[in-house]
N, C-alpha and C positions, 0 to 999 in steps of 0.2 A: 811488276809494277815498279815504277820509278819512285824512289824516295827523294824527297826534297830536303835539302840540308839548309837550315836557316842559321844565320849568324846570331850572336848574342844581341846585337843591336836590333835585328829583325824580330827576334823573339820578344824583346822588350816592347817593340812597337805593337806586335800582335797582342801581347798581354795588356798593354795600355789600351788598345782598341777594344779588347774584350771587357776591360774594366769600365771604359767610357760607355760602351754599348750597353753593359749591364746597368750602369748608373742611369743612362738615358731611359732604358726600359723601366727601371724602378721609379724614376721621376715621372714618366708618362703614366704609369700604373697608379702611383700614389697621389699625384696632383690632378690628373685629368680623368682617368678611367674610373676610379672608385667614387669620387664625388659626383661624377656624371651619372654613374649607374645608381647611386643612392638617390639622386634627384629624380631619375627616371622611375625608380621603384616607388618613391613617395608620391610623385605626380600620378602614377598609375593607380595607386590606392585612393588618392583624392578623386580621380576621375571615376573610378568604380563606385566610390561612396556617393558622388554627385549623381551618377546614373541611377543608383538605387533610390536616392531622394527624389529624382525626377519621376521615376516610374511610380513611386509611392504617391507623389503629388498628383500624377495623372489618374491614379486609381481613386484618390480622394475627390478629385475634380469630377470624375464620372459619378461617384456616389453623390456628390453635391448637386449635380444636375438632377439626379433622380430624387433627391430630397427636396429640391426646389419645386419640381413638378408635383411631387406628392403633397407638399405643403400647399401649393396652389389648388390642387384637387380637394384637399381637406377643407380649405377655406370656402370653396364653392359649396361643398356638402354641408358645411356648418351654416352658411347663409340660407341654403334651402331648408335646413332643419329649423332654423330660427323663424323662417316665414311660416312653417307648418306649426311650430310649437314655440311661440315667443316666450321670453322670460318675464315680461311685464304684461299687464292687462290689455293695454291698447284699445280702450273702449271706443275712442273716435274712429279707429280703423274698422272695428267690428260694426259699429252703427252705420258707417259709410257703406260697408259691404252689404249689410242687410237692406238698407234703403235703395241702393243701386239695383240689387236683384229684385226688390219689390216693384220698382218702376219698370224694369225690363220685362217681368212676367205679369204685369198688370194686376198686382195684388196690393190692396190698401191695408197698411199696418195701422191698427188703432192704438196699440199700447206695447211698449217694451219696458219691462220692469225687472231690475236686478233682484234675484231671489236668494243669492248666497254663493258660497264657495266651499269646497271641501278639498282638503289636502290628501293626496295619495303619495306613495313613496317618492316618485320622481316628478310628478306634475300636480297641478292644482286644477280642479274642475270648477269653472265659474259658470253659474247658470243664470238665465234670463227667461222670464215668462213673456211670451209674445202672443198677442191677439191680432188676428188679421181676417180680412174678408176678400173673397174673389171667386172667380169661376173655379169649378172643381179641378179641371185640368191645369189651370194656371197655378193653383195652390200646389198641386203635385210637382209641377216643373220648378216652382220656387223652392220647395223643400229639397228636391233633387239637386238643384244648383247650390244650395247651402252645403249639402254633403260633399259636393265636388270641388268646393273652394280649396285654395292652397292651404289656408289655415285649417287646422283640424277642428271641426265643429260637428256636433250631432244634434238631431232633433229627437226629443224624447216625450213620452206621454201625450201624444197627439190626440186631440178631440175635435172631431168634425161635426158641425151642426148645419144641416141643410135648411135653406129658406126657399119657399116656393114663391110663385108670383110671376109677373111678366118677365123679369130678368132673373132667372134662378141663379142663386149664388150659394156659396158655402162659407160658413164662419169656422175659423180654425183657432184653436188654442194649443200651444205646445211649449215645451221647455227647450230652449236652445242652450246646449252645453258647449262652451268654448274652453280649450285647454291651454295652460301655460306651464312652462318648464320651471322646476324648483331649483335649478342649479345656480 
């Protein structure tokens, strides 16, 4: 191999080049590389934190949709339950129902008398004494229709009295029990 002989001046220039090159590398590393890498690391952490928040928000949104639909279903169920078991007496609605059914099934109501109420743990039973007259089958259809109404009502203590004659009919007396919620 050939050895290269450098003069002192050339060696000084090489040394100066090495020092300037080292200083340039240090300046690049200290002023450009480190701050940029720190910023990249910080931004990467911020991005991963934001992505975690976004995925959490998406999960909550999915739960919220389920909660919204569940709430809507529960409201519908509550409305249906209130129709079956209202929290107040609603006497006009009850009278309207009884008279509408009596007309529909050709039954003549002669008296509706409130007879009292009794409280049970979750509901109150409000009773009415009802006297009516009509064809035997019409009275049966009327009582069945009362039991099938949306509001919970029962017919109790039914007494049927038959009448003979040209137009045979039946007289009926019973206690209509309507229920209301105590909540």
